[in-house]
Steps between C-alpha positions, in 0.01 A plus 500: 500500500623848417621722780326827582672825407482814710527876471472802724235763556607819679383508861457123529776318686410152374580326171208550261421203275482566126176301497220650707216271604151639454259399774161618375381139516579478874220554755502437870183289471664257257861538604569126525441467124775755427761382750671258256548786250621752757736251658636392161563863402683571825703179478583594140652828616217749453526786747267753329123452548226723360182580693240779492248666727216429255573129440239269644339766717800483732514120505807501277715705738377302800582172327847602384579653838393184680722288275803724558445522874423130547816406306712750695649651184418872537868595502557314172210619282454830320132587522362719224165643608288721276250764605330810369282329240225738379150378579149628438596714203777686683744701291707613800595273790547727803801466734281399793369202302853389411600525867191312615561218251867473596413469869230245421743294291746493790223378731386228261851376431587528871831663405683791660603632161456441126816462294372660180180704492365563150214733409271286287418788264622854459281686753525819288612708796787745457815289478658685790203425724536127430874505571445695823237251617700187423812649659297557817403133507857391430636722777240356738627149421180377334669440164858446384460614138220611268401541139212511254311250285358609165665841518637662187875538502444875483315498831766278661767739376305802630462338842867408525618841382292652780657261749851587386431874511363478853741255659242221519499129417387434140292219361705181507306306237235517231254227405359520146391216277781365283508182298567369151140594418369854460202592713281626215225612734516535879423187698364728775422871508813714499745209494813572303750299298844575356517221239529553126574813298279726713703412809837585347535840670410356839746212460774743398442712810491200732822372344672834556369531857567129574184508710383155614191381312262245646319403183154351539343238271841399373347227281205723402233350725545156349521609136838322492379198697552279196126428494398801292520492119379731226245248373347384830157663493414362844743735676490808281206680664643467852851571378392817322360633826851476639625750242751275324322297228589713201683413175836654595505305826411175325802561275715527815336190646576295190865609510508395867366156401770476231785598731372270775506207257853585389633522856301222664313747722139580575326812370461645853874455556583687179258782586635531854860484381419788263405715802789389720762542224373837383764768578313664787518460878206258509340289772236292321167455676338167415197315630550124480229312686680170561850399613554342158421826319733685735788263433445536124520878538816470707678328212462819294772659714757276332390589145718758331339652193731696272426861404419370151249250641338768718459723195368214284242400762 
């Protein structure tokens, strides 16, 4: 079995695994069903785990927190918790809501602090106000580092320029969608991707800044599962709702099938290797649901795609 690889995220004093385990399928009421997966991920070297305030009505955070605390591994895991998701037609998420959700997440997880706190959407507050707020929580010891999910690179840059100008801690990470597929239409309202030609400017800025990226849906929500094909009418309607079933992505999928056959790999491994080998500071967020799927993903860490293969894919 391949060995996990690690990187660093500013503010976090633990090794951060290049594969991040999504936990949206975990709920405290059915935790026993997910223990084999969580244990396999930890035994396979995963330190980075993704949770969110809105997942499972709070049952997700309670379940993941119980697993961590019962196993006695809090000092070894890097918990990514997301908050600040707009609800009820909100266009602005106020600071008091972000603070309330952060405190609630800490209570549910039964943790003293969260390693990496990510705002689930851009709350559309002045960038300086967001940086001020998150610095307050960091200084109070509630979080070690922070960042944004589905923020444009321009907003991340604006926030971090404010931090630098005012002697404050900047965002340590950004979490957009990135995969071999292009998100032709948003999977959810206001979610943002940096794949394909339209994401070139964002990728160039992230490369220059060397800002850690925790990329969600690294195999495009199952588009690269190896089960989807251009001619399978039974999956096209559901797949289209995910924003990926479009001709240009099927061209990419077919090239992934071709390269997988040449190299003796699976399509998910090729798609995940594309993300991991792309020349950015990437931590790939994946959501395998079984230990076997996790171990297959882990093997992608040993696949080295050439620049020519990345371009061809």
